[in-house]
C-alpha positions as CSV (number, residue, x, y, z in Angstrom):
1,M,7.0,15.2,-14.5
2,S,3.6,14.0,-12.3
3,E,0.8,16.3,-11.2
4,R,1.3,17.6,-7.7
5,V,-1.2,17.4,-5.3
6,A,-2.3,20.8,-4.2
7,V,-2.4,21.6,-0.7
8,R,-5.7,22.5,1.1
9,K,-5.7,25.1,4.0
10,T,-7.2,24.5,7.3
11,Y,-8.5,27.9,8.9
12,K,-7.1,27.2,12.7
13,L,-7.7,29.3,15.6
14,F,-5.4,32.0,16.7
15,I,-4.7,32.5,20.4
16,G,-1.6,33.4,22.5
17,G,0.0,34.5,18.5
18,K,-0.2,30.6,17.7
19,F,-2.3,29.4,15.0
20,P,-3.8,26.0,17.1
21,R,-6.6,23.8,16.0
22,S,-9.7,23.6,18.5
23,E,-8.7,21.4,21.2
24,S,-12.0,19.4,20.1
25,G,-10.8,19.1,17.0
26,R,-14.1,19.9,15.8
27,S,-13.8,21.8,11.9
28,Y,-16.4,23.0,9.5
29,L,-17.0,23.6,6.0
30,V,-16.7,27.5,4.7
31,Q,-15.6,27.8,0.7
32,S,-14.4,24.4,0.6
33,S,-11.9,25.2,3.7
34,N,-11.8,23.7,6.8
35,V,-12.3,26.1,9.4
36,S,-11.5,25.2,12.9
37,L,-15.1,24.9,15.5
38,A,-13.8,26.6,18.2
39,S,-14.7,24.7,22.2
40,R,-15.6,26.3,25.4
41,K,-12.1,25.4,26.5
42,D,-10.9,27.3,23.1
43,A,-12.9,30.3,24.4
44,R,-10.9,29.9,28.3
45,D,-7.6,29.7,26.6
46,A,-8.1,32.5,24.5
47,V,-8.9,34.4,27.5
48,V,-5.6,33.1,29.5
49,A,-3.5,34.8,26.8
50,A,-5.4,37.8,26.4
51,R,-5.0,38.3,30.4
52,A,-1.1,37.0,29.8
53,A,-0.8,39.9,27.4
54,V,-3.0,43.0,29.3
55,K,0.4,43.9,31.3
56,G,2.7,44.1,28.6
57,W,0.2,45.8,26.2
58,A,-1.4,48.6,28.6
59,G,2.0,49.3,29.6
60,A,3.5,50.0,26.6
61,T,3.7,53.6,25.3
62,A,1.4,54.7,23.1
63,Y,3.7,55.8,20.2
64,N,4.6,52.0,20.2
65,R,1.1,51.2,20.2
66,G,0.3,53.6,17.1
67,Q,3.6,52.4,14.9
68,I,2.4,48.3,15.4
69,L,-0.9,49.0,13.8
70,Y,0.2,51.4,11.2
71,R,2.6,48.4,10.6
72,A,-0.7,46.1,10.5
73,A,-1.7,48.4,7.5
74,E,0.9,47.9,6.0
75,M,1.1,44.2,6.1
76,L,-2.3,43.9,5.0
77,E,-1.9,46.5,2.0
78,G,0.9,44.2,1.0
79,R,-2.1,41.3,1.2
80,R,-4.9,43.1,-0.4
81,E,-4.9,40.6,-3.0
82,Q,-5.5,37.3,-0.8
83,F,-8.4,39.6,0.9
84,V,-9.8,40.0,-2.9
85,A,-9.7,36.2,-3.5
86,L,-11.7,35.4,-0.3
87,G,-14.2,36.8,-2.2
88,I,-13.4,40.4,-0.6
89,G,-14.0,43.7,-2.6
90,G,-11.0,45.7,-3.6
91,D,-12.7,49.2,-2.1
92,E,-13.0,47.2,1.2
93,V,-10.0,46.0,1.8
94,D,-8.6,49.8,1.1
95,A,-10.8,51.1,3.6
96,A,-10.0,48.9,6.1
97,V,-5.9,49.7,5.3
98,D,-7.5,52.9,6.4
99,R,-9.4,52.4,9.4
100,W,-6.2,50.8,10.8
101,V,-4.0,54.3,9.7
102,W,-7.0,56.4,11.5
103,Y,-6.6,54.8,14.6
104,A,-3.4,54.6,14.9
105,G,-3.4,57.9,14.6
106,W,-5.3,58.2,18.0
107,A,-3.0,56.0,19.8
108,D,-0.7,58.9,21.2
109,K,-3.4,61.9,21.3
110,L,-6.3,60.3,23.3
111,A,-5.0,61.3,26.7
112,Q,-4.3,64.5,25.8
113,V,-8.4,65.0,24.5
114,Y,-9.7,62.7,27.1
115,G,-7.1,63.4,29.9
116,G,-5.5,66.4,31.7
117,A,-5.7,68.8,35.0
118,N,-9.1,69.8,36.5
119,P,-9.8,72.9,37.9
120,V,-10.8,72.3,42.0
121,A,-11.1,74.9,44.5
122,G,-8.1,73.5,46.8
123,P,-4.2,73.2,46.7
124,Y,-4.1,70.2,45.0
125,F,-3.2,69.2,41.1
126,N,-6.2,67.6,39.8
127,I,-5.1,65.3,37.0
128,S,-7.2,62.8,35.4
129,A,-5.5,59.9,32.7
130,P,-7.5,57.5,30.5
131,E,-6.8,53.7,31.3
132,P,-7.5,50.7,29.4
133,T,-10.2,48.6,30.9
134,G,-8.4,45.3,30.5
135,V,-9.8,42.1,27.9
136,V,-12.3,42.6,26.2
137,A,-14.8,40.0,23.7
138,V,-15.9,41.2,20.7
139,V,-18.5,39.6,18.5
140,A,-17.4,40.3,15.2
141,P,-19.8,41.5,12.7
142,E,-21.0,39.0,10.5
143,R,-20.8,42.3,6.8
144,P,-18.6,43.9,5.8
145,A,-16.2,40.9,6.7
146,L,-13.3,42.8,6.6
147,L,-14.1,46.3,7.1
148,G,-16.6,45.5,10.3
149,L,-13.9,42.9,11.6
150,V,-10.9,46.0,11.6
151,S,-13.3,48.1,13.0
152,V,-14.1,46.5,16.2
153,I,-10.5,45.1,17.0
154,A,-8.5,48.6,16.2
155,P,-10.3,50.8,19.2
156,A,-10.0,48.1,21.6
157,I,-6.3,47.8,21.1
158,V,-5.1,51.2,20.1
159,T,-6.4,52.1,24.1
160,G,-4.1,49.2,25.4
161,N,-6.8,46.1,26.1
162,T,-6.3,42.6,24.9
163,V,-9.3,41.5,22.9
164,V,-11.1,37.6,21.9
165,V,-12.8,38.2,19.1
166,A,-15.5,35.3,18.0
167,A,-15.7,36.0,14.2
168,S,-18.9,36.1,12.5
169,P,-19.9,32.0,11.7
170,S,-20.4,32.6,7.7
171,E,-17.2,34.5,7.4
172,P,-14.5,33.2,9.0
173,L,-11.9,33.2,6.6
174,A,-11.7,36.9,6.5
175,A,-10.5,36.9,10.6
176,V,-8.0,33.8,10.4
177,T,-6.7,35.6,7.7
178,L,-6.3,39.1,9.1
179,A,-5.2,37.2,12.2
180,E,-2.1,36.2,10.2
181,V,-1.7,40.0,9.0
182,L,-1.4,40.3,12.7
183,A,0.9,37.8,13.9
184,T,3.5,39.2,11.0
185,S,2.7,43.0,12.1
186,D,4.8,42.7,15.7
187,L,1.5,42.7,17.6
188,P,2.7,40.9,20.5
189,G,1.4,37.0,21.0
190,G,-2.2,37.2,22.9
191,V,-3.4,41.1,22.4
192,V,-5.5,39.8,19.6
193,N,-7.4,36.2,19.5
194,V,-10.0,34.9,17.1
195,L,-12.5,32.1,17.5
196,T,-14.0,30.3,14.7
197,G,-17.0,28.8,15.0
198,A,-20.6,28.7,16.3
199,I,-21.7,32.5,18.2
200,T,-23.9,30.1,20.7
201,E,-21.6,27.9,22.1
202,T,-18.1,31.2,22.3
203,A,-20.2,33.6,23.1
204,P,-21.6,33.2,26.3
205,T,-18.5,31.2,27.7
206,L,-16.6,34.6,27.3
207,A,-19.9,36.8,28.6
208,S,-19.6,34.8,32.0
209,H,-16.2,34.8,32.2
210,L,-14.6,36.3,35.7
211,D,-11.5,37.4,33.7
212,V,-12.9,39.3,30.8
213,N,-13.7,43.3,31.7
214,A,-16.3,44.2,28.6
215,I,-18.0,42.0,25.8
216,D,-18.9,44.4,22.6
217,L,-22.0,42.9,21.1
218,T,-21.7,44.2,18.0
219,G,-22.1,40.8,15.6
220,V,-25.4,39.5,17.8
221,T,-28.4,40.1,15.9
222,D,-30.2,37.6,18.0
223,A,-32.0,39.7,20.2
224,S,-32.9,36.8,22.8
225,L,-29.3,35.6,22.9
226,A,-27.9,39.6,22.9
227,T,-30.4,39.5,26.0
228,E,-28.7,36.4,27.4
229,L,-25.0,37.6,27.3
230,E,-25.9,41.1,29.2
231,V,-27.1,38.7,31.3
232,K,-24.4,36.9,32.1
233,A,-21.9,39.9,31.8
234,A,-23.7,41.1,35.2
235,E,-22.2,38.9,37.5
236,N,-18.8,40.8,37.0
237,L,-19.9,44.3,36.2
238,K,-18.6,43.8,32.5
239,R,-19.2,47.0,30.5
240,V,-21.3,45.6,27.8
241,L,-21.5,48.2,24.5
242,R,-24.4,46.8,22.2
243,P,-25.2,49.1,19.7
244,A,-28.9,48.4,17.6
245,P,-28.4,45.5,15.7
246,G,-28.3,47.0,11.5
247,Q,-27.9,50.9,12.7
248,T,-23.4,51.0,12.2
249,D,-22.5,52.5,9.2
250,W,-19.4,51.1,8.5
251,T,-18.0,53.5,6.0
252,A,-18.8,56.2,7.8
253,D,-16.6,58.2,10.2
254,P,-15.7,56.0,12.9
255,G,-15.7,58.5,15.2
256,V,-14.1,58.2,19.2
257,T,-16.8,56.4,20.8
258,R,-16.2,52.8,20.5
259,M,-12.7,53.8,22.3
260,T,-14.0,55.8,24.7
261,A,-16.1,53.2,25.8
262,L,-14.0,50.8,26.7
263,L,-11.6,53.2,29.0
264,E,-11.8,54.5,32.6
265,T,-10.5,57.5,33.6
266,K,-8.1,57.6,36.8
267,T,-8.3,60.6,39.1
268,V,-4.9,61.8,40.5
269,W,-4.7,64.5,43.3
270,H,-1.5,65.4,45.1
271,P,-0.6,68.7,46.9
272,K,0.9,71.8,45.5
273,G,4.2,72.9,47.2
274,V,4.5,75.6,49.1
């Protein structure tokens, strides 16, 4: 029997529920694997896919979104050894699974905690309800590769937003492998889109894109680049989340800040009946 030739894996982008190569045809080498190098066109395509998914995902019931996030945790648990083989510690994989479950539990509770009836002086019902912001661009942190990634994606999508993630250039394998998990977890195509490659190429496109409603700069460690992205984001008054570099303890209780930062509150007045 002849010796078989190993099938080398090419890590592709994740856009609209599919795994295309970069339209530029470019790739780069990480841990002896070819990884697609996303272009500005790929970033624009990812935003189009995310925008198309907003209506269905934001319109889904909170219970359904929670189920899908929990399913992602189940699928991630089942592929634990694959992430370990990429060099991610078993404890980190377990923490990432737990983080998915934690956010899944918040899906049908946010409206009760951060919305409700308001006391007003007059014969009216005044009700506030949190709603998703829309399309969120996320620059993922480099470390921890998996837990950090889950910790920036989950709070954005559990609240009904869709995301375009610019993965860390040095840690793209975890991001694409997580995308493979999400592709098999009932998550509708376009809710999460993953770009691999140079942050300096894709992030400015996302920051200036007029169809992106918010941007999370957690993974940007270069202060000058972060400032440039904030300036670009100001063109259409994007929400900007810019934590202090290196100040986030990813193993700590995440709290609700990341979820509430990507919500908008709608208040409705209605006259009371006689």
